[in-house]
C-alpha positions in Angstrom: 98.4 123.3 103.0 98.1 120.6 100.3 94.7 120.8 98.5 92.6 117.9 99.2 90.5 116.5 96.5 87.7 114.0 96.8 88.0 110.3 95.6 91.5 110.1 95.6 93.3 107.0 94.3 93.5 104.2 96.8 96.7 102.1 97.2 96.1 98.9 99.2 99.1 97.2 100.8 98.8 94.1 102.9 101.0 93.0 105.8 103.3 90.1 106.3 103.3 87.0 104.1 100.7 88.6 101.8 100.7 90.2 98.2 98.4 92.2 96.1 96.0 89.1 95.9 94.9 89.6 99.6 92.8 92.6 98.6 90.8 91.0 95.8 87.5 91.0 97.6 87.9 94.5 98.8 88.8 95.6 95.3 85.7 94.2 93.8 83.6 96.4 96.2 85.7 99.5 95.6 85.4 99.2 91.8 81.8 98.7 92.0 81.5 102.1 94.1 83.6 103.8 91.1 86.7 104.2 93.4 90.0 104.1 91.6 92.0 101.5 93.6 94.9 99.1 93.2 96.7 96.7 95.3 100.5 96.1 95.3 102.9 93.3 96.3 105.8 94.6 98.4 109.4 93.5 97.5 110.2 90.4 99.3 106.6 89.0 99.0 106.8 88.1 95.5 107.1 84.3 95.3 108.7 84.4 91.9 111.5 86.8 93.1 114.6 84.6 93.6 116.2 87.5 95.6 113.3 88.3 97.8 114.8 87.2 101.0 117.4 90.0 100.8 114.7 92.8 100.3 114.7 95.6 102.9 112.3 98.2 104.2 114.1 100.7 101.9 113.2 98.5 98.8 109.6 98.3 99.9 109.4 102.3 100.5 110.9 102.7 97.0 108.3 100.3 95.6 105.4 102.3 97.0 107.0 105.4 95.7 107.1 104.0 92.2 103.4 102.8 92.5 102.5 106.5 93.5 104.5 107.8 90.5 102.8 105.4 88.1 99.4 106.4 89.2 100.2 110.0 88.9 100.0 110.9 92.4 101.2 114.5 93.2 100.9 117.1 95.9 97.8 118.5 94.3 96.2 114.9 93.8 97.5 112.9 96.8 96.6 109.3 97.4 94.8 107.5 100.0 97.2 104.7 101.3 95.6 101.7 103.0 98.2 99.8 105.3 97.3 96.5 106.9 99.3 95.2 109.8 102.9 94.8 109.1 102.7 97.2 106.1 103.0 99.8 108.6 106.7 100.0 108.6 107.2 101.0 105.0 104.1 103.2 104.9 105.3 105.0 108.1 108.6 105.7 106.0 106.4 107.0 103.1 104.5 109.5 105.5 108.0 110.7 106.8 109.5 111.1 103.5 106.6 112.2 101.4 103.7 113.3 103.5 102.7 115.7 100.7 101.7 112.7 98.5 99.2 111.2 101.0 95.6 112.4 101.3 94.8 110.1 104.0 96.4 106.9 105.5 94.1 104.2 106.7 95.6 101.8 109.1 93.8 98.4 109.2 94.2 96.8 112.5 97.5 98.5 112.5 99.0 101.9 113.1 102.0 104.1 112.7 105.3 102.9 113.8 107.6 104.7 116.4 111.0 106.1 115.5 113.7 103.6 115.9 111.4 100.6 116.2 111.8 97.2 114.3 109.3 94.3 114.2 111.8 91.7 115.2 115.1 93.4 116.2 116.4 90.3 117.9 115.9 88.1 114.9 119.3 86.4 114.4 121.1 87.4 111.3 121.3 83.9 110.0 117.5 83.7 109.8 116.9 84.6 106.2 113.1 84.6 106.3 110.1 84.0 108.6 107.5 81.6 107.1 103.9 81.7 107.9 103.6 79.8 111.4 101.0 77.2 112.1 97.7 78.7 112.7 97.7 77.5 116.2 100.8 79.6 116.8 99.5 82.5 114.8 96.1 82.6 116.5 98.2 83.4 119.8 99.5 86.5 118.1 96.6 87.7 116.0 92.8 87.0 115.9 91.6 84.6 113.3 88.1 85.4 113.9 85.8 85.3 110.9 88.1 83.3 108.6 86.7 80.0 107.2 88.6 76.8 106.6 88.6 77.7 102.9 90.2 81.2 103.5 92.7 79.7 105.8 93.7 77.1 103.2 94.2 79.9 100.6 96.2 81.8 103.1 98.4 78.9 103.6 98.9 78.1 100.0 99.7 81.6 98.9 101.6 83.0 101.9 105.2 84.0 101.1 107.9 84.0 103.9 108.6 87.5 105.1 112.3 88.6 104.5 114.6 88.7 107.5 116.1 92.2 106.8 112.5 93.6 106.7 111.9 92.3 110.2 115.2 93.4 111.6 115.5 96.9 110.0 114.6 99.8 112.4 112.3 102.5 111.1 114.2 105.9 111.0 111.6 108.7 111.2 112.5 112.4 111.5 109.9 114.4 109.8 107.2 115.7 112.2 104.9 116.4 109.2 104.1 112.6 109.1 102.0 113.2 112.2 99.8 115.8 110.4 98.7 113.4 107.6 94.9 112.7 108.0 94.4 109.3 109.5 91.8 106.6 110.0 92.4 103.7 112.3 90.3 100.7 111.4 90.1 98.8 114.7 89.2 95.2 114.3 90.8 92.7 116.8 91.2 95.4 119.4 88.4 97.9 120.1 89.1 101.6 119.4 88.4 102.6 123.0 91.2 100.2 124.2 93.5 101.2 121.4 93.3 104.9 122.4 93.6 104.1 126.0 96.8 102.1 125.2 98.0 105.0 123.2 97.5 107.6 125.9 99.3 105.2 128.3 102.3 105.2 126.0 102.1 101.5 125.0 105.0 101.0 122.4 102.7 99.4 119.8 100.3 102.4 119.9 102.2 105.4 121.5 102.4 107.1 118.0 98.7 107.3 117.7 98.5 109.8 120.6 100.7 112.2 118.5 98.5 112.4 115.5 97.0 115.7 114.5 94.1 114.5 112.6 92.6 111.2 113.7 89.3 109.3 113.3 88.6 105.8 114.3 86.2 103.2 112.8 85.5 100.0 114.7 85.1 96.9 112.5 84.8 94.0 115.0 86.3 90.9 113.4 89.8 89.2 113.3 93.1 90.6 112.1 92.3 90.0 108.4 89.2 92.0 107.7 89.9 92.0 103.9 88.7 88.3 104.1 86.3 88.4 106.9 84.4 91.6 106.3 85.5 92.8 102.8 82.3 94.8 102.0 82.4 96.7 105.2 86.0 97.4 105.0 85.6 98.6 101.5 82.9 101.1 102.5 85.1 102.5 105.3 88.0 102.9 102.8 85.6 104.4 100.3 84.5 107.0 102.8 88.2 107.8 103.9 89.2 108.3 100.3 86.3 110.8 99.6 86.6 112.9 102.7 87.7 116.4 102.2 88.3 117.3 105.9 
């Protein structure tokens, strides 16, 4: 068994349309608690990258590995990876390929993907990217609870369209060890009791949760973007997860 150390390095990865900037408020609280934490922008979500629309899940997975190497993560000093929303696909691939590098994974209003699944498998090949939709449309898909007009304006101004290849690519998972990585579910827009019930019932979005060997849950009632609506509380959950030794 991989030795587990306290206060592991925290890697924060935001979901669709978002970059490292999305975690600024959470990072402030983590650093104040003396937690070594960094956020990253996945390939395809850097607005200055001219080739970003062609980036794939494999590119994103490789970038996470590069970050882990840069912060000197190793089997005897694994990291805590925090994955929000659509970051679950590349992070699921990291857990499949390198579970020994992960102390704990914290899913923020998200969860592990099922083998062979894709976010938007029917997205036509000619669609190069998916822009942030109107907030009226987005609110039908994910809760905007707790987000002020100022926050929504910043979201709109800084959002980067999601690359089509990332949305269409199926997540190929073969390593059962991914299910043994210690896991924390942070349940925001859906209460944990409902998430666990859906998992036990085999709901495709949550079925993998039922297969996890080491799971704890934290309810953080708010919308789908708790890094903006409840950053202090989210940081405390992350701090606790990173320092756990069980």
